[in-house]
C-alpha positions in Angstrom: 168.8 -95.1 8.7 168.5 -94.2 5.0 170.8 -95.7 2.4 173.0 -93.5 0.3 171.0 -92.6 -2.8 174.0 -92.7 -5.2 177.7 -92.9 -5.0 180.0 -89.9 -4.2 181.3 -89.7 -7.8 177.8 -89.5 -9.3 176.7 -86.9 -6.7 179.9 -84.8 -7.4 179.1 -84.9 -11.1 175.6 -83.7 -10.5 176.8 -80.9 -8.3 179.4 -79.7 -10.9 176.7 -79.8 -13.6 174.3 -77.8 -11.4 177.1 -75.4 -10.5 177.8 -74.7 -14.2 174.2 -74.2 -15.4 173.2 -72.1 -12.4 176.4 -70.0 -13.0 175.3 -69.5 -16.6 171.8 -68.3 -15.5 173.4 -65.8 -13.1 175.8 -64.5 -15.7 173.0 -64.2 -18.3 170.9 -62.2 -15.9 173.8 -59.9 -15.3 174.3 -59.5 -19.1 170.6 -58.6 -19.5 171.0 -56.0 -16.7 174.0 -54.7 -18.6 176.4 -55.4 -15.7 180.1 -55.3 -16.3 182.4 -58.4 -16.0 182.7 -58.1 -12.2 178.9 -58.0 -11.8 178.6 -61.1 -14.1 181.1 -63.0 -11.9 179.4 -62.0 -8.7 175.9 -63.1 -9.9 177.4 -66.3 -11.4 179.2 -67.3 -8.2 176.3 -66.5 -5.9 173.8 -68.4 -8.1 176.1 -71.4 -8.4 177.1 -71.9 -4.8 174.5 -70.1 -2.7 172.1 -72.9 -2.1 174.8 -75.5 -1.6 176.6 -73.3 1.0 173.4 -72.9 3.0 172.7 -76.6 2.8 176.2 -77.5 4.0 176.0 -75.1 6.9 172.7 -76.5 8.0 173.8 -80.1 8.0 177.2 -79.3 9.6 179.3 -80.1 6.5 181.8 -77.4 7.3 183.6 -75.7 5.7 181.2 -75.9 2.8 182.4 -77.9 -0.2 182.3 -74.7 -2.3 185.3 -73.5 -0.2 187.3 -76.7 -0.1 187.0 -77.7 -3.7 188.4 -75.1 -6.1 186.2 -76.5 -8.9 183.2 -74.8 -7.4 184.9 -71.4 -7.8 186.5 -71.7 -11.2 183.5 -73.4 -12.9 181.4 -70.2 -12.4 184.3 -68.2 -13.8 184.4 -70.4 -16.9 180.6 -70.1 -17.2 181.0 -66.3 -17.0 183.7 -66.2 -19.7 181.6 -68.3 -22.1 178.5 -66.1 -21.4 180.5 -62.9 -21.8 181.2 -63.8 -25.4 178.1 -65.8 -26.3 175.1 -63.7 -25.5 174.8 -62.3 -29.0 171.0 -62.9 -29.3 169.9 -60.4 -26.7 166.2 -60.9 -27.2 166.6 -64.6 -26.3 168.5 -64.0 -23.0 165.4 -64.2 -20.8 164.4 -67.6 -22.2 167.9 -68.8 -21.8 168.1 -67.7 -18.2 164.9 -69.7 -17.5 166.1 -72.8 -19.2 169.5 -72.8 -17.4 167.7 -72.0 -14.1 165.4 -75.0 -14.6 168.4 -77.3 -15.2 170.1 -76.0 -12.0 166.8 -76.4 -10.1 166.5 -80.0 -11.1 170.1 -81.0 -10.4 170.4 -79.4 -7.0 167.1 -80.6 -5.6 168.3 -84.2 -6.3 171.9 -83.8 -5.1 170.9 -81.6 -2.1 168.4 -84.2 -0.9 170.9 -87.0 -1.4 173.5 -85.2 0.6 171.1 -84.5 3.4 170.1 -88.2 3.6 173.8 -89.2 3.6 174.3 -86.9 6.7 171.5 -88.8 8.5 168.6 -86.4 8.2 165.1 -87.8 8.1 162.8 -87.7 5.0 161.1 -84.3 5.8 164.3 -82.3 6.7 166.0 -83.9 3.7 163.2 -82.8 1.3 163.3 -79.2 2.8 167.1 -79.0 2.4 166.8 -80.4 -1.2 164.4 -77.6 -2.1 166.6 -75.0 -0.3 169.6 -76.2 -2.3 167.6 -75.8 -5.5 166.1 -72.4 -4.9 168.6 -70.7 -2.6 171.1 -69.6 -5.2 168.4 -68.3 -7.5 166.8 -66.3 -4.7 170.2 -64.7 -3.9 170.8 -63.9 -7.6 167.4 -62.2 -8.0 167.7 -60.2 -4.8 171.2 -58.9 -5.8 169.9 -58.0 -9.3 166.8 -56.2 -7.8 164.4 -58.8 -9.2 161.6 -60.3 -7.3 162.6 -64.0 -6.7 160.8 -66.4 -9.0 159.7 -68.5 -6.0 157.8 -65.5 -4.6 156.2 -64.0 -7.8 152.4 -64.3 -7.8 152.5 -64.7 -11.6 155.4 -67.2 -11.6 154.9 -70.6 -13.1 155.6 -73.7 -10.9 159.1 -73.3 -9.4 159.5 -74.7 -5.9 156.9 -77.4 -6.4 158.9 -79.3 -9.0 161.9 -79.2 -6.7 159.7 -80.5 -3.8 158.4 -83.3 -6.0 162.0 -84.3 -7.1 163.3 -84.2 -3.5 160.3 -86.4 -2.3 161.1 -88.9 -5.0 164.8 -89.0 -4.0 163.8 -89.8 -0.4 162.0 -92.9 -1.7 164.7 -94.1 -4.1 166.5 -96.3 -1.5 163.4 -98.3 -1.1 162.8 -98.9 -4.8 164.0 -102.0 -6.7 165.9 -99.9 -9.2 169.4 -98.7 -9.8 169.8 -95.6 -7.6 171.9 -93.6 -10.0 169.5 -94.3 -12.8 166.5 -93.3 -10.7 168.3 -90.1 -9.6 169.0 -89.2 -13.2 165.4 -89.8 -14.3 164.2 -87.7 -11.3 166.5 -84.9 -12.5 165.0 -85.1 -16.0 161.5 -85.2 -14.6 162.0 -82.0 -12.5 163.6 -80.2 -15.4 160.8 -81.2 -17.8 158.1 -80.3 -15.3 159.6 -76.8 -14.8 159.9 -76.3 -18.6 156.3 -77.5 -19.1 155.1 -75.1 -16.4 156.8 -72.3 -18.3 155.4 -73.4 -21.6 151.8 -73.8 -20.5 151.8 -71.2 -17.6 151.1 -73.7 -14.9 150.9 -71.9 -11.6 150.4 -72.9 -7.9 147.0 -72.2 -6.4 146.5 -69.0 -4.5 144.6 -68.4 -1.3 140.9 -69.0 -1.7 138.8 -65.8 -2.0 135.1 -65.3 -1.6 133.5 -64.5 -5.0 132.6 -60.8 -5.4 129.1 -60.0 -4.1 129.0 -63.1 -1.8 128.8 -62.4 1.9 
């Protein structure tokens, strides 16, 4: 049986931070698409709680925490209100969306994996659920906004792989001689930095191997 990676308070803090930054990314995308306030709220809420709801349903944590803790509903509303008045520099919205999305990706891959472990899942299922927690809300956001999800774009920089790495590290944290909360925090920073570096230097995952032209 796996040890709990970090205490409930720390996990809750991570989840609330992830909820806020993902909600901002959803609201920013809605603003870039020129959606009204309702559209901003919808994208903010879906982005913020989508991945966590799927995770909770899979592990049997029902009803999902997003529907039992009102914080997960009003935090996206707060994020939407702030975004509604603060997106003055329109030309920088796309970069802002990517930065906030990277932060949400990092936070939720760590907290999602930890929650899966706490519910008794093995290493591989916990990693998969951690990645799903991280990318699920973003996929829903992009689909609703008629955007190709980042995780599926051929030209997209590393997205799911940083989350996979972070989730794999979290699975190993209980076996390391280090404070678990500190290790989880450092892992979050690592995933965030890796995603930003991938964006900065255009790091991409390898594609299917193809025979060079003219070679039979």
